[in-house]
TORVO-52283 format. One record per residue (C-alpha): residue in one letter; x, y, z. Coordinates in steps of 0.2 Angstrom, whole numbers, plus 2048, in hexadecimal, padded with zeros to 3 digits. Example, Ala and Ser with C-alpha at 12.3 -4.5 7.8 and 13.67 -1.06 7.14 Angstrom:
A83E7EA827
S8447FB824
//
This chain:
MDD8BFAE8A
LDE3BEFE95
YDD3BE5E9A
KDD1BE1E87
FDE3BDBE87
IDE1BD0E96
NDD0BC9E90
ADD8BC5E7F
IDE5BBBE87
TDDEBB4E97
GDCCBB2E92
QDC7BBAEA3
KDBBBC8EA5
TDC4BD5EAE
SDBEBE7EB2
DDBFBF5EA6
VDD1BF9EAB
GDD8C09EA3
HDCBC0AE96
SDC6C1CE98
LDD1C2BE9B
EDCEC28EAE
SDDAC1CEB6
QDD0C0DEBD
TDDFC02EC2
SDE2C07ED4
TDEBBF7EDA
IDF7BEBED2
NDEEBDCECB
EDF5BCBEC5
YDECBC0EB8
DDF2BAEEB5
FDEFBA5EA5
QDF6B95E9D
LDFDB94E8C
PDF9B85E81
NE0AB7DE84
GE06B7DE97
LE11B8CE9C
VE08B97EA9
VE0ABAAEA6
TE06BB8EB2
LE00BC9EAC
AE02BD7EB9
DDF8BE7EB6
TDFFBF6EC0
PDF7C08EC2
GDFDC15EB5
FE07C24EBA
NDFEC35EB9
DDEFC2CEC1
YDDFC36EC3
TDCCC34EC5
SDBDC3FEC1
DDBAC43ED3
GDCBC4BED5
GDD2C3BEDE
GDE0C2FED8
KDF1C2BEDE
SE01C35EDC
DE0FC2FED1
LE1AC2CEE1
VE0CC21EE9
IE0AC17ED9
LE1DC15ED8
KE1EC0FEEA
EE11C02EE6
IE1ABFCED6
GE2ABFCEE0
EE22BF0EEE
FE1CBE5EE0
LE2DBE4ED7
KE36BE1EE8
KE2ABD3EEC
KE2DBCBEDB
YE3FBCDEDC
DE3FBC4EED
EE35BB6EE5
KE42BB5ED7
RE35BB8ECA
KE3CBC1EBB
FE32BCBEAD
SE32BC4E9C
GE2ABD4E95
IE23BE5E9A
LE14BECE90
YE11BFFE8F
LE00C03E87
HDFEC14E7F
NDEEC1BE77
IDF2C20E65
CDE3C2CE66
EDEAC35E75
PDE4C48E72
KDF3C4FE7B
IE04C49E7C
GE0EC54E88
SE19C55E97
SE10C47EA0
LE14C3AE94
QE26C41E93
RE27C3FEA6
QE20C2EEA6
ME2CC28E98
AE3BC2FEA2
ME35C26EB2
FE31C16EA9
KE42C15EA1
KE4AC18EB2
LE3FC0AEBA
CE43BFDEAC
GE56C01EAA
DE60C00E99
DE61BEDE97
PE4FBE9E9B
LE49BF5E8D
KE4BBE6E81
NE3CBDEE8A
VE31BEDE89
VE23BEEE7B
VE19BFEE79
VE08BF9E73
TDFEC07E6A
TDEBC05E6D
FDDAC0DE66
WDDFC0BE54
DDCDC09E50
EDC9C1AE56
TDD6C24E4C
EDCFC31E40
SDDAC2AE33
LDE7C1CE31
EDF4C28E2A
GDF1C33E3A
GDF4C25E45
IE04C1FE3C
QE0AC31E3D
TE07C32E50
EE10C21E52
TE1FC27E48
EE20C37E52
LE1FC2DE62
KE2DC22E5D
TE39C30E56
KE38C3DE63
DE43C3DE72
KE36C42E7F
FE2BC33E7A
FE2FC21E75
KE40C25E6C
GE4AC20E7B
LE41C10E7D
VE42C0BE6B
EE55C0FE6B
GE57C04E7A
GE50BF5E71
SE3DBF7E75
KE30BF2E68
TE20BFAE63
RE11BF0E5E
EDFFBF4E5A
FDF1BECE64
QDECBDFE58
QDF1BCDE5F
PDF5BCFE72
LDF9BBCE73
SE07BBDE66
IE0FBCCE6F
VE0FBC2E7F
IE17BB3E77
DE24BBEE6F
LE29BC5E80
LE2ABB3E87
SE37BAFE7B
LE43BBCE83
DE4EBB9E92
PE45BBEEA2
VE4CBCDEAB
FE4CBD7EBB
VE48BE9EB8
EE54BF7EBF
ME48BFCECD
QE48BEAED4
KE5BBEAED4
EE5CBFAEDD
LE4FBF4EEA
AE59BE4EEC
QE68BEFEF0
GE5FBF5EFF
KE59C06EF8
AE49C0DEFC
VE3CC11EEE
EE40C24EF1
EE53C20EED
TE50C17EDD
SE54C1FECC
AE42C1FEC7
AE3DC29ED7
VE4CC35ED5
EE46C38EC3
LE34C3AECA
YE3AC47ED6
RE44C50EC9
EE35C51EBD
LE2AC56ECC
QE36C64ED0
EE36C69EBE
LE23C68EBD
KE22C73ECD
RE2EC80EC5
QE24C80EB5
QE13C82EBF
KE1BC91EC7
RE20C98EB6
DE0EC94EB0
VE06C9CEBF
SE11CACEBD
EE0DCADEAA
LDFBCAAEAE
NDFBCB8EBA
ME03CC4EAE
KDF6CBFEA0
IDE8CC3EAD
EDF0CD4EB1
DDF2CD7E9E
MDE0CD2E9B
KDDACDDEA9
LDE4CECEA2
ADDDCE8E90
NDCBCE7E97
ADCECF8EA0
RDD4D00E90
DDC6CF9E86
RDBACFEE93
EDC1D10E93
LDC1D11E80
RDAFD0BE7F
EDAAD18E8C
TDB3D25E83
LDAAD21E73
ED99D20E7B
ED9DD31E83
KDA2D39E72
QD92D32E6A
RD87D39E78
ND90D4AE77
LD8ED4BE64
TD7CD45E64
AD78D53E72
ED82D60E68
MD79D5CE58
AD68D5DE60
QD6DD6DE69
ND73D75E59
ND63D6FE4F
SD58D76E5D
DD62D87E5E
LD61D89E4B
RD4ED85E4A
ND4BD91E59
AD56D9FE51
MD4DD9DE40
VD3CD9EE48
TD41DADE53
WD48DB6E43
RD39DB2E39
KD2DDB8E47
QD38DC8E49
VD38DCCE36
ED25DCAE35
TD22DD4E45
DD2DDE2E3F
AD25DE3E2E
KD14DE2E35
RD18DF0E42
QD1FDFBE34
SD10DF8E29
LD04DFCE38
ED0DE0CE3C
LD0DE12E2A
ECFAE0EE29
ACF7E17E39
ID01E27E33
RCF8E27E22
RCE7E24E2A
NCEAE33E36
ECF0E3EE28
FCE1E39E1D
KCD5E3CE2B
GCDCE4DE2F
DCDBE52E1C
LCC9E4BE1C
DCC4E55E2B
LCCBE65E24
LCC3E62E13
KCB3E5EE1C
VCB3E6EE26
MCB7E78E17
HCAAE70E0D
EC9DE73E1B
KCA2E86E1B
ECA1E87E08
LC91E7EE09
MC8AE8AE16
EC90E99E0C
CC88E92DFC
QC78E8FE05
FC79EA1E0C
QC7CEA8DFB
IC6EE9EDF4
RC62EA4E01
SC68EB6DFE
LC65EB5DEC
MC55EADDEE
DC4FEBADFA
GC55EC8DEF
DC59ED3DFD
SC6CED4DF9
TC71EE1DED
AC7CEDFDDE
EC8BEE7DE7
YC89EDDDF6
RC88ECEDEB
RC97ED4DE1
DCA1ED7DF0
HC9BEC7DF8
LC9FEBEDE8
ECB0EC5DE7
KCB3EC2DF9
TCACEB0DF6
TCB7EAFDE7
ECC6EB4DF0
DCC2EA8DFE
LCBFE9BDF2
KCCFE9FDE9
ACD7E9EDFA
VCCEE8EDFE
VCD3E87DED
CCE5E8DDF0
SCE5E86E01
LCDDE76DFA
SCEAE76DEC
VCF7E78DF9
ACEFE6AE03
LCEDE5FDF4
ECFFE63DF0
KD04E5EE01
LCF8E4FE01
KD00E4BDF0
ED11E4CDF6
TD0CE43E06
HD04E36DFB
ED14E35DF0
KD1EE34DFF
ED13E27E06
VD14E1EDF6
MD27E1FDF6
ED27E1AE08
RD1BE0CE03
LD26E07DF5
QD36E08E00
FD2DDFEE0D
TD28DF2E00
GD3ADF1DFA
ED40DEEE0B
VD32DE1E0E
KD38DD9DFE
KD4ADDAE04
LD44DD3E14
RD3ADC6E0B
AD4ADC2E00
SD54DC2E10
AD48DB7E18
ED48DACE08
RD5BDACE09
WD5ADA8E1B
AD4ED9AE17
DD5AD94E0A
ED68D96E16
ED5ED8DE23
KD5AD7FE16
RD6CD7FE11
LD72D7EE23
SD64D71E27
RD6BD67E18
GD7DD6AE1E
WD78D66E30
ED6ED57E29
ED7DD51E1F
AD88D55E2D
RD7CD4BE39
VD7BD3DE2C
AD8ED3DE2A
LD91D3EE3D
DD84D31E40
SD8CD26E32
RD9DD29E3A
VD96D27E4C
KD8DD17E46
SD9DD11E3D
EDA7D15E4D
LD9AD0DE58
TD99CFEE4C
CDACCFDE4D
ADABD00E60
FD9DCF3E61
SDA8CE7E57
MDB7CEBE62
HDABCE9E71
GDA5CD8E6A
QDB7CD3E66
VDBCCD9E77
TDADCD0E7F
ADB2CC0E75
EDC4CC2E7A
LDBECC6E8C
KDB3CB7E8C
DDC1CACE84
SDCDCB4E91
QDC1CB1E9F
EDBFC9EE99
TDD2C9DE97
KDD3CA5EA8
EDC7C99EB0
KDD0C8BEA7
LDE0C91EAD
LDD9C94EBE
EDD3C82EBE
DDE4C7CEB8
LDECC87EC5
EDE1C80ED2
EDE5C6EECC
ADF7C73ECB
RDF6C7AEDD
SDEEC6AEE3
KDFCC60EDA
VE09C6CEE1
ME02C69EF3
QE01C57EF0
LE13C57EE9
NE18C61EF8
EE10C54F04
EE19C46EFA
LE29C50EFB
AE27C52F0D
VE23C40F0F
SE32C3BF04
RE3DC47F0E
KE38C3EF1E
LE3BC2DF16
QE4CC33F10
EE50C39F21
GE4AC29F29
LE54C1FF1C
AE63C2AF1F
SE62C26F31
KE5EC14F2E
LE6DC13F22
SE78C1BF2E
SE72C0FF3C
QE74C00F30
SE85C05F2A
HE8DBFDF39
EE82BEEF38
NE86BECF26
VE99BEBF2A
LE95BDEF37
GE89BD5F2B
LE97BD5F1E
EEA3BCDF2B
TE96BC0F2F
AE93BBCF1D
QEA5BB9F1A
KEA5BAEF28
AE96BA5F22
LE9EBA3F11
TEADB9BF19
DEA1B8FF23
TE98B8CF12
HEA8B86F0A
LEABB7BF18
EE9AB75F18
LE9BB72F05
EEAAB67F08
NEA1B5DF15
VE92B5BF09
KE9EB54EFC
SEA5B47F08
EE93B43F0E
LE8DB41EFC
AE9CB35EF9
SE97B2BF08
CE84B2CF02
KE89B23EF1
QE8FB14EFB
QE7EB12F05
NE70B07F00
AE64B10EF3
QE55B0BEFE
ME5BB15F0D
GE56B27F0F
PE62B35F0E
PE6CB39F1E
PE66B47F28
NE6DB59F26
IE73B54F15
KE72B63F09
RE71B61EF6
FE73B6FEEA
VE68B6FEDA
KE6CB7EED0
DE66B8CEDB
IE5BB81EE7
VE62B79EF7
VE59B69EFC
EE5BB66F0F
YE56B57F18
FE50B56F2B
PE4CB46F33
TE3DB4DF3C
EE34B5EF3B
AE39B61F4D
AE4BB61F48
VE49B71F3F
TE50B80F4A
PE43B8DF4D
GE46B9CF41
YE52B92F36
LE47B90F27
EE42BA3F28
EE55BA7F28
KE58B9CF19
NE49BA4F10
YE42B93F0B
LE37B91EFC
SE2CB83F02
SE28B7BF13
NE19B71F0D
IE24B62F07
NE22B58F17
EE22B47F10
GE34B43F0A
FE3DB34F05
GE40B29F14
GE35B33F1F
SE40B42F1F
HE3AB53F1E
VE40B5DF0F
YE42B70F0E
LE47B7BEFF
YE4FB8CF00
PE59B96EF4
RE6CB94EF4
YE78B9BEE7
TE87B91EE3
LE92B8DED4
LE97B7CEDB
YE87B73ED8
EE8DB68ECA
EE9AB60ED6
AE8EB61EE5
IE81B56EDD
SE8CB4BED3
GE85B39ED2
LE74B3EEDA
SE64B42ED2
LE54B4AEDA
IE42B4DED5
VE34B56EDD
QE24B51ED4
DE15B5DED3
NE06B51ED6
SDF4B56ED7
DDF7B59EE9
SE02B68EE6
SE05B6CEF8
KE10B5CEFA
SE1EB54EEF
DE27B44EF0
LE3AB44EF0
AE41B35EE6
KE53B2FEE3
GE58B2AED2
AE66B21ECA
GE76B2BEC7
GE78B33EB6
KE66B34EB2
YE5CB44EAE
RE4FB49EBA
YE45B59EBC
LE42B65ECB
DE30B6BEC9
IE2AB78ED6
EE18B7EED6
RE14B89EC7
GE15B9BECA
SE27B9BED2
DE36BA1EC8
TE3EB90EC9
DE31B85EC0
AE36B77EB3
TE49B78EB7
KE52B6AEAF
IE61B64EB8
CE6FB57EB3
VE78B4DEC0
//
């Protein structure tokens, strides 16, 4: 989004800086543009903290802080102050967490309390919000919560929507330029690692490291809990499946045993009934056969006697007495036979009645057996219905339990899948956290080495600082003496001809700029200009052929020092050279150094 901001102001086509979630600003870039009133403004784009790229690269916050520190130190040395600081925030940011809180804490330490009035938080991507009310609610939350922008707002910072970037810049230019806190700390000789922003970064990194350790511990506990839950679910599922298999096998075995028992019992009943019937039939057959054989023998005997009697009668040979005796005998025999037959018939009748009774008894027993068989069949049917109902109920219960088990299994599987995804995500976060921790450890090791080096350097420089302080005090005394000399020389210069060039080695103080003349370039002692930290050495055509050099000098005596004298350095088309002119006393002149410095368009009155 910053590239749109820069394009909207400068009209330049810059790269897509910070448009996506990935940071594409890897270096500090400066963009100059000119306002309609002629004022040149510089926009500096710096890499954001929490930098990352899709390939796992990116710079750590400490490296980015060092680069920003070097940039701020350079601008401080150039005496260039900041009219404003823009902080761009995506209003559609899906997650607002600890990273933003860490950035805000470090950003406040970097700026300091007083420069917060020059900070503007610009909210972007309003056109991509789901609703305007949601965006306003998010903005209100950001401005009212301590861990976000509340500290900036309470410190005097403003919040603006990304609508008119140029108006935001113009409003910032109306404020007094400032040096941020980190610039002041670096100017005091502190290293980047010793600044308040770096200390806050170290504190946040240590807290992040502790939080990551807690997260890893909680993750391991959750993984162990999920393993135990999975083991319990697996045991429960195996137990239910084993119960189902046992019940199914038991039901099948009971049904098989019942069917086999009923078949065996029916066969046994039929076999016993058939055997008894055959035995009775065989007994009756044998008895009837014996009776028939006896009757047959007796019938044949009677038949033979009758035939004999018939033949005797027919022959006439027998006498009446013989016939009478024979008939009596025959009659007696017949009576005996009849009696015997009667007895046999009685026995046969009794036997028949007994057989009938036995048959009736057997028939009753058969009926009883049939009734028992029918009762057994009914019992079998009842048992079958009971077993079927039990099987259906058991199947229903088992199916219900299986459905519940499958539901639980599906739920457990889904939870296991979710837990697996969570585990994978946590493992990815853990791996990323480990890489960050390793990177942080490396940075901490580097910072420790730097701190040790700084400590040794500070200890070695402490003595030099004491000597430097004494030297500075001596130089200050010399400066006061030199100032008195300059005053006397200026007084003498007023009496000289206006056409003559300024005397050599005369220094004039114009606000914070010292103008120093040398008759020739060779008159400059080697290293002198570097020691004075001069602003420009390209002014090699001065008034009266003298060489003019400018370097910063702080003094409160400039009004008295330049009394009655006026200077102008004109910025012509050839910006590498300027002419020095001497004007009449009491007139207004301007000192105009090249654009881009922090001393342009300084109006002086002499």
